[in-house]
C-alpha positions as CSV (number, residue, x, y, z in Angstrom):
1,M,-8.1,16.6,8.1
2,L,-8.6,15.1,4.7
3,G,-6.6,12.2,3.3
4,R,-5.7,11.5,-0.3
5,Q,-8.9,9.5,-0.8
6,G,-11.0,12.4,0.6
7,V,-11.6,10.6,3.8
8,R,-12.1,12.8,6.8
9,Y,-10.2,11.7,9.9
10,A,-11.7,13.9,12.6
11,D,-10.9,11.3,15.2
12,L,-7.2,10.9,14.2
13,V,-5.3,13.5,16.1
14,A,-1.6,14.0,15.5
15,K,0.4,15.7,18.2
16,K,4.1,16.6,18.2
17,K,5.0,13.7,20.5
18,Q,2.0,11.4,20.1
19,L,-0.2,10.1,17.4
20,V,-3.6,9.4,19.2
21,I,-6.0,7.1,17.4
22,T,-9.6,6.8,18.3
23,D,-11.3,6.0,15.0
24,P,-12.1,2.2,14.9
25,R,-11.3,2.1,11.2
26,A,-7.8,3.4,11.8
27,I,-7.4,0.9,14.7
28,R,-8.4,-1.9,12.3
29,A,-5.7,-0.8,9.9
30,L,-3.2,-1.6,12.7
31,A,-4.3,-5.1,13.3
32,H,-2.3,-7.0,10.7
33,P,0.8,-8.6,12.2
34,A,3.0,-7.5,9.4
35,R,1.9,-3.9,9.9
36,Q,2.6,-4.1,13.6
37,V,6.2,-5.2,13.0
38,V,6.8,-2.2,10.7
39,I,5.0,0.2,13.0
40,D,7.1,-0.9,15.9
41,E,10.3,-0.1,14.0
42,L,9.2,3.2,12.5
43,F,7.9,4.5,15.8
44,N,11.2,3.6,17.3
45,G,12.9,6.1,15.0
46,K,13.8,4.1,12.0
47,V,13.3,5.3,8.5
48,L,12.7,2.4,6.1
49,T,12.0,1.7,2.5
50,A,9.2,-0.6,1.4
51,T,11.8,-3.2,0.6
52,E,13.4,-3.0,4.1
53,C,9.9,-3.2,5.6
54,A,9.1,-6.3,3.5
55,E,12.3,-8.0,4.8
56,L,11.3,-7.3,8.4
57,A,7.8,-8.6,7.9
58,G,8.6,-11.6,5.7
59,L,6.6,-10.3,2.8
60,T,7.2,-9.4,-0.8
61,P,7.9,-5.7,-1.5
62,S,4.6,-5.4,-3.5
63,A,2.6,-6.9,-0.7
64,M,4.3,-4.7,1.8
65,S,3.6,-1.6,-0.3
66,Y,-0.1,-2.4,-0.1
67,H,0.1,-2.4,3.8
68,L,2.2,0.8,3.8
69,R,-0.3,2.6,1.7
70,A,-3.1,1.5,4.0
71,L,-1.3,2.8,7.0
72,E,-0.5,6.1,5.1
73,K,-4.2,6.5,4.4
74,W,-4.9,6.9,8.1
75,G,-1.9,9.1,8.8
76,I,-0.3,6.4,10.8
77,I,2.9,6.6,8.8
78,E,4.2,9.0,6.2
79,R,6.7,9.4,3.4
80,A,10.2,10.6,4.5
81,D,12.2,13.1,2.5
82,E,13.6,11.9,-0.8
83,S,16.5,9.5,-0.4
84,A,19.9,11.1,-1.0
85,D,20.8,8.7,-3.8
86,G,17.4,8.9,-5.6
87,R,16.4,5.4,-4.8
88,E,13.2,4.2,-3.2
89,R,11.6,6.9,-1.1
90,P,11.5,5.7,2.5
91,W,8.8,5.7,5.2
92,K,8.8,7.2,8.7
93,A,6.5,7.7,11.7
94,P,4.8,11.1,12.0
95,A,5.2,11.2,15.8
96,A,7.4,9.8,18.6
97,S,4.7,7.4,19.9
98,L,1.4,5.8,19.0
99,V,-1.5,5.7,21.4
100,I,-4.8,3.9,20.9
101,S,-7.2,5.8,23.1
102,S,-10.6,4.3,22.2
103,Q,-12.1,1.0,21.1
104,S,-15.6,2.4,20.5
105,S,-16.9,-0.4,18.3
106,S,-16.8,-4.1,18.3
107,A,-14.6,-4.1,15.3
108,G,-12.3,-1.6,17.0
109,R,-12.1,-3.8,20.1
110,L,-11.3,-6.9,18.1
111,A,-8.5,-5.0,16.3
112,S,-7.1,-3.7,19.6
113,Q,-7.2,-7.3,21.0
114,A,-5.3,-8.6,18.1
115,M,-2.6,-5.9,18.6
116,L,-2.5,-6.6,22.3
117,R,-2.0,-10.3,21.9
118,T,0.9,-9.8,19.4
119,T,2.5,-7.2,21.7
120,M,2.1,-9.4,24.8
121,E,3.6,-12.4,23.0
122,A,6.6,-10.3,21.9
123,V,7.2,-9.0,25.5
124,A,6.8,-12.5,26.9
125,D,9.4,-13.7,24.4
126,Q,11.8,-11.0,25.5
127,F,11.5,-12.2,29.1
128,V,12.3,-15.8,28.0
129,E,15.2,-14.7,25.7
130,M,17.0,-12.6,28.4
131,D,20.1,-14.3,29.5
132,A,20.2,-15.5,33.1
133,D,23.4,-13.6,33.8
134,D,22.2,-10.4,32.0
135,P,23.5,-7.5,34.2
136,W,20.3,-5.5,33.4
137,D,18.0,-8.2,34.7
138,D,17.5,-6.2,37.9
139,V,15.5,-3.6,36.0
140,S,13.2,-6.0,34.2
141,S,9.8,-6.3,35.8
142,M,6.1,-7.0,35.3
143,S,3.3,-5.7,37.4
144,R,-0.5,-6.1,37.4
145,S,-2.7,-4.1,39.7
146,R,-6.4,-3.8,40.3
147,L,-7.5,-0.3,41.2
148,W,-10.8,1.1,42.2
149,L,-11.0,4.5,40.6
150,T,-13.6,7.1,39.7
151,H,-13.8,8.1,36.0
152,A,-11.9,11.3,36.7
153,E,-9.2,9.4,38.6
154,A,-8.9,6.8,35.8
155,E,-8.4,9.6,33.3
156,Q,-5.7,11.2,35.4
157,F,-4.0,7.8,36.0
158,N,-3.9,7.2,32.2
159,Q,-2.5,10.6,31.4
160,E,0.2,10.4,34.1
161,L,1.3,6.9,32.9
162,L,1.6,8.2,29.3
163,G,3.3,11.3,30.5
164,L,5.9,9.3,32.4
165,V,6.7,7.2,29.3
166,D,7.0,10.4,27.3
167,R,9.3,12.0,29.9
168,F,11.7,9.0,29.7
169,K,11.5,8.7,26.0
170,K,13.4,12.0,25.6
171,N,13.0,11.8,21.8
172,R,15.7,9.2,21.7
173,T,15.6,6.6,18.9
174,V,17.5,3.6,17.6
175,S,19.8,5.9,15.8
176,S,20.0,8.7,18.3
177,H,20.7,7.9,22.0
178,P,23.6,8.3,24.5
179,A,26.4,5.8,24.9
180,G,25.4,3.1,27.3
181,A,21.7,3.3,26.6
182,R,19.8,0.1,25.9
183,E,16.4,-0.4,24.3
184,I,13.8,-1.0,27.0
185,T,10.3,-2.3,26.1
186,S,7.3,-1.0,28.2
187,L,3.7,-2.1,27.8
188,V,1.1,0.1,29.4
189,A,-2.6,-0.9,29.3
190,V,-5.5,0.7,31.2
191,V,-8.7,-1.4,31.0
192,P,-11.9,-0.8,32.9
193,T,-13.4,-4.2,34.1
194,G,-16.7,-5.2,35.5
195,D,-20.0,-3.4,35.0
196,P,-20.1,0.4,35.2
197,P,-21.7,1.8,38.4
198,E,-25.3,2.8,38.3
199,G,-26.0,6.3,37.1
200,S,-22.6,6.6,35.3
């Protein structure tokens, strides 16, 4: 696939439900905190103008436009249809979810780490901000496990986790969900640790 700048994105794969990113350069494009704020909203189903994105991220519209174009270059976001009133053309996500499946370079790993820190801080804040008498507190949880898996088992584990998230996502968005539904944040990370076994 070729972008507007003639850059080939062989490692950037768009699926109907997922946008899977493996190219370290595309991963680096995600690392800026302002971009992460906007990506989070767009992949939650919102369609936003550059001005609205700027307000969310605390930037000027011109600065935000630079970040939006950088994300567009890698196919991470795209232009929505023309606005009905002819005003500023909004932005949208090209898929229901975003998956980073590879950190195959030191730069890619650093970008992924920056994203992970921002995401974990946001989730931690949500735990702190939840009211003590919130009736949904019984469904909030956090779990960490250490598993000893073969490479094939780890691949299966990863795919089943992502499949479970997709199954419950049901194409619902902030503007399209049943009455009584509430936004739930989930954070899924699969990270091999320790040295790889000999011969692998």
